[in-house]
Wavefront OBJ file of the C-alpha trace (Angstrom):
o trace
v 116.955 105.682 169.274
v 116.601 104.603 165.660
v 120.134 103.180 165.573
v 119.478 101.254 168.785
v 116.545 99.495 167.145
v 118.769 98.485 164.231
v 121.431 97.186 166.616
v 118.782 95.178 168.459
v 117.590 93.739 165.146
v 121.184 92.880 164.244
v 121.655 91.198 167.615
v 118.536 89.064 167.252
v 119.552 88.043 163.738
v 122.949 87.019 165.067
v 121.251 84.957 167.783
v 119.101 83.298 165.118
v 122.199 82.582 163.045
v 124.176 81.024 165.901
v 121.311 78.928 167.267
v 120.468 77.700 163.759
v 124.056 76.593 163.169
v 124.179 74.853 166.543
v 120.949 72.988 165.832
v 122.436 71.668 162.577
v 124.705 69.419 164.613
v 122.865 68.992 167.883
v 119.142 69.175 168.402
v 117.969 70.905 171.558
v 114.670 71.983 173.005
v 113.051 74.668 170.848
v 115.876 74.293 168.307
v 113.531 75.322 165.514
v 111.361 77.794 167.405
v 114.205 79.826 168.935
v 115.771 81.051 165.657
v 112.340 81.846 164.216
v 111.396 83.731 167.379
v 114.671 85.671 167.250
v 114.026 86.643 163.636
v 110.498 87.734 164.523
v 111.935 89.995 167.231
v 114.485 91.291 164.709
v 111.608 92.100 162.346
v 109.783 93.986 165.097
v 112.910 95.929 166.105
v 113.640 96.799 162.488
v 110.029 97.938 162.038
v 110.322 100.240 165.050
v 113.572 101.660 163.695
v 112.006 102.382 160.316
v 108.972 103.984 161.962
v 111.280 106.144 164.073
v 113.212 107.184 160.967
v 109.978 108.058 159.155
v 108.846 110.232 162.047
v 112.221 111.979 162.252
v 112.494 112.624 158.521
v 108.813 113.436 158.025
v 108.607 111.002 155.123
v 108.705 107.296 154.367
v 112.248 105.826 154.353
v 112.363 105.364 150.574
v 115.008 107.868 149.510
v 118.473 106.299 149.797
v 120.399 103.069 149.342
v 120.825 102.889 153.122
v 117.082 103.050 153.682
v 116.268 100.583 150.929
v 118.794 98.071 152.290
v 117.023 98.214 155.654
v 113.697 97.731 153.875
v 115.202 94.828 151.929
v 115.956 93.034 155.203
v 112.499 93.931 156.506
v 110.831 92.414 153.432
v 113.019 89.306 153.631
v 112.115 88.665 157.264
v 108.434 89.400 156.730
v 108.127 86.902 153.889
v 110.224 84.392 155.823
v 107.507 84.325 158.474
v 105.052 83.108 155.838
v 107.180 80.208 154.564
v 109.206 79.000 157.559
v 106.519 76.537 158.660
v 106.621 74.792 155.292
v 110.338 74.017 155.467
v 111.167 73.915 159.198
v 114.859 73.669 158.441
v 117.707 75.002 160.612
v 119.854 75.312 157.487
v 117.239 77.467 155.747
v 116.831 79.532 158.936
v 120.592 79.980 159.145
v 120.857 81.168 155.543
v 118.039 83.688 155.934
v 119.573 85.006 159.160
v 123.030 85.151 157.544
v 121.664 87.078 154.572
v 119.970 89.513 156.970
v 123.206 89.986 158.940
v 125.203 90.604 155.758
v 122.697 93.135 154.418
v 122.524 95.021 157.724
v 126.327 95.025 157.839
v 126.363 96.519 154.336
v 123.799 99.130 155.404
v 126.051 100.185 158.290
v 128.743 101.231 155.780
v 126.404 103.472 153.769
v 125.618 107.165 154.427
v 122.665 107.237 156.840
v 121.864 110.933 157.160
v 118.252 111.948 156.625
v 117.626 114.695 154.109
v 114.624 116.293 152.394
v 113.484 114.545 149.255
v 115.031 115.869 146.078
v 112.484 116.906 143.390
v 112.838 113.669 141.417
v 111.779 111.685 144.485
v 108.722 113.743 145.319
v 106.276 111.468 143.553
v 103.626 109.010 144.688
v 105.047 106.648 142.077
v 108.274 106.458 144.061
v 106.340 104.942 146.950
v 104.674 102.354 144.692
v 108.008 101.655 143.004
v 109.938 101.085 146.232
v 107.161 99.091 147.923
v 106.971 96.637 145.033
v 110.778 96.387 145.025
v 110.785 95.537 148.742
v 108.476 92.572 148.168
v 110.286 91.484 144.999
v 113.756 91.571 146.528
v 112.603 89.934 149.755
v 111.006 87.092 147.794
v 114.094 86.670 145.617
v 116.180 86.513 148.784
v 114.048 83.629 150.040
v 114.304 81.824 146.682
v 118.078 82.188 146.895
v 118.188 80.646 150.380
v 115.903 77.786 149.318
v 118.029 77.271 146.211
v 121.251 77.071 148.226
v 119.667 74.551 150.620
v 118.571 72.480 147.627
v 122.063 72.534 146.119
v 123.636 71.591 149.457
v 121.075 68.911 150.209
v 122.573 66.382 147.835
v 126.038 67.011 149.236
v 125.307 66.846 152.968
v 124.695 63.789 155.074
v 121.527 64.189 157.091
v 122.823 61.979 159.906
v 125.623 64.463 160.507
v 123.220 67.349 160.959
v 121.142 66.296 163.953
v 117.954 67.462 162.219
v 116.655 66.121 158.936
v 116.974 68.337 155.928
v 113.690 69.449 154.325
v 112.292 67.331 151.535
v 113.107 68.244 147.963
v 109.390 68.764 147.307
v 109.065 71.336 150.100
v 112.166 73.180 148.963
v 110.934 73.183 145.385
v 107.548 74.504 146.516
v 109.027 77.374 148.519
v 111.569 78.206 145.817
v 108.905 78.325 143.115
v 106.448 80.301 145.265
v 109.148 82.833 146.115
v 110.135 83.297 142.483
v 106.502 83.687 141.395
v 105.901 86.336 144.067
v 109.191 88.060 143.321
v 108.668 87.996 139.563
v 105.137 89.370 139.857
v 106.280 92.272 141.988
v 109.405 92.793 139.870
v 107.081 93.257 136.914
v 105.319 95.963 138.915
v 108.722 97.473 139.756
v 109.410 97.928 136.041
v 105.939 99.303 135.346
v 105.885 101.789 138.243
v 109.471 102.760 137.476
v 108.538 103.518 133.864
v 105.584 105.668 134.955
v 107.778 107.462 137.490
v 110.508 108.035 134.884
v 108.020 109.498 132.414
v 106.706 111.836 135.100
v 110.165 113.013 136.192
v 112.333 112.779 133.076
v 109.743 112.729 130.302
v 110.729 109.275 129.056
v 109.294 105.854 129.850
v 112.626 104.112 129.328
v 116.112 105.557 128.898
v 118.369 102.484 129.253
v 119.770 103.907 132.458
v 122.156 101.301 134.019
v 119.752 100.434 136.818
v 116.826 100.155 134.388
v 118.909 97.865 132.214
v 120.006 95.628 135.070
v 116.500 95.520 136.513
v 115.359 94.251 133.107
v 118.188 91.677 133.054
v 117.099 90.474 136.497
v 113.493 90.226 135.331
v 114.568 88.241 132.257
v 116.557 85.761 134.359
v 113.542 84.958 136.509
v 111.294 84.945 133.444
v 113.702 82.368 132.013
v 113.346 80.281 135.169
v 109.539 80.308 134.950
v 109.577 79.558 131.228
v 112.062 76.701 131.627
v 110.039 75.214 134.457
v 106.758 75.458 132.543
v 107.962 74.436 129.105
v 110.898 72.131 129.779
v 110.172 70.858 133.277
v 113.244 72.450 134.841
v 113.131 71.589 138.530
v 115.643 70.437 141.101
v 119.227 71.632 140.835
v 118.699 73.491 137.541
v 115.928 75.583 139.076
v 117.945 76.123 142.258
v 120.961 77.278 140.266
v 118.851 79.771 138.310
v 117.496 81.156 141.602
v 121.061 81.688 142.818
v 122.105 83.371 139.548
v 119.004 85.548 139.620
v 119.761 86.735 143.131
v 123.327 87.593 142.128
v 121.763 89.878 139.510
v 119.489 91.356 142.190
v 122.475 92.222 144.386
v 124.401 93.736 141.491
v 121.379 95.778 140.456
v 120.994 97.108 143.990
v 124.589 97.657 145.071
v 126.835 97.346 142.036
v 124.884 99.654 139.769
v 124.056 102.131 142.541
v 127.648 102.490 143.719
v 129.747 101.848 140.622
v 127.862 102.965 137.518
v 126.721 106.606 137.168
v 123.141 107.160 136.086
v 119.804 108.660 137.002
v 119.560 106.198 139.887
v 122.975 106.939 141.404
v 121.329 108.451 144.478
v 119.267 105.279 145.145
l 1 2 3 4 5 6 7 8 9 10 11 12 13 14 15 16 17 18 19 20 21 22 23 24 25 26 27 28 29 30 31 32 33 34 35 36 37 38 39 40 41 42 43 44 45 46 47 48 49 50 51 52 53 54 55 56 57 58 59 60 61 62 63 64 65 66 67 68 69 70 71 72 73 74 75 76 77 78 79 80 81 82 83 84 85 86 87 88 89 90 91 92 93 94 95 96 97 98 99 100 101 102 103 104 105 106 107 108 109 110 111 112 113 114 115 116 117 118 119 120 121 122 123 124 125 126 127 128 129 130 131 132 133 134 135 136 137 138 139 140 141 142 143 144 145 146 147 148 149 150 151 152 153 154 155 156 157 158 159 160 161 162 163 164 165 166 167 168 169 170 171 172 173 174 175 176 177 178 179 180 181 182 183 184 185 186 187 188 189 190 191 192 193 194 195 196 197 198 199 200 201 202 203 204 205 206 207 208 209 210 211 212 213 214 215 216 217 218 219 220 221 222 223 224 225 226 227 228 229 230 231 232 233 234 235 236 237 238 239 240 241 242 243 244 245 246 247 248 249 250 251 252 253 254 255 256 257 258 259 260 261 262 263 264 265 266 267
């Protein structure tokens, strides 16, 4: 039953993606509401799947890369529901839906078996650590989508899209809000991870590959906030930094986990 919920979520995301792309060229009734409604249904289906998995495993789904990827999509869609009214853009909707489809497709290639928690994962700090990462990564995903829309905005003709592109001010607002939320929770990711590491391995910081890349990701977004505050970096510079930051997020999650051995190889 759990897999069926994920397939339903995937289907609704695909509907949101297709209807968003169609509405870029031809406006139709409920052209904005339909993709958002489909993504809301995808969020609900994904929530049911995660609840089912928790009940089956007897624990929260925080123990594997497969589970975290599902939670990544869940966090992305949840935060999207808070910002979609500010932008009301089919292009932004399409990018969020596309990112969700890609992440769920990646999850489908990962080992999905449930197993008891290994000793290193039997800590309350794991739950804090993963929860903060869900919010951080979801917010960074939104900043990436807003950044891509901003970069494309100057290169697309609005008359060819059927619906007007969002204003630069709205995009900038959502991009900045998403980075602030993501950076705040990423800071908590590092703190809770350090406490967890000290509890499990007896060291606050060991320069494990995932620790190192998490710090690199944090520094990129810290650089964005510093450049915006001190040097007035907005517009395309800010959007480009959001895109680069999200590339670091993806490498930290997938590249490090799958390619570089370390304490976090099982995550």
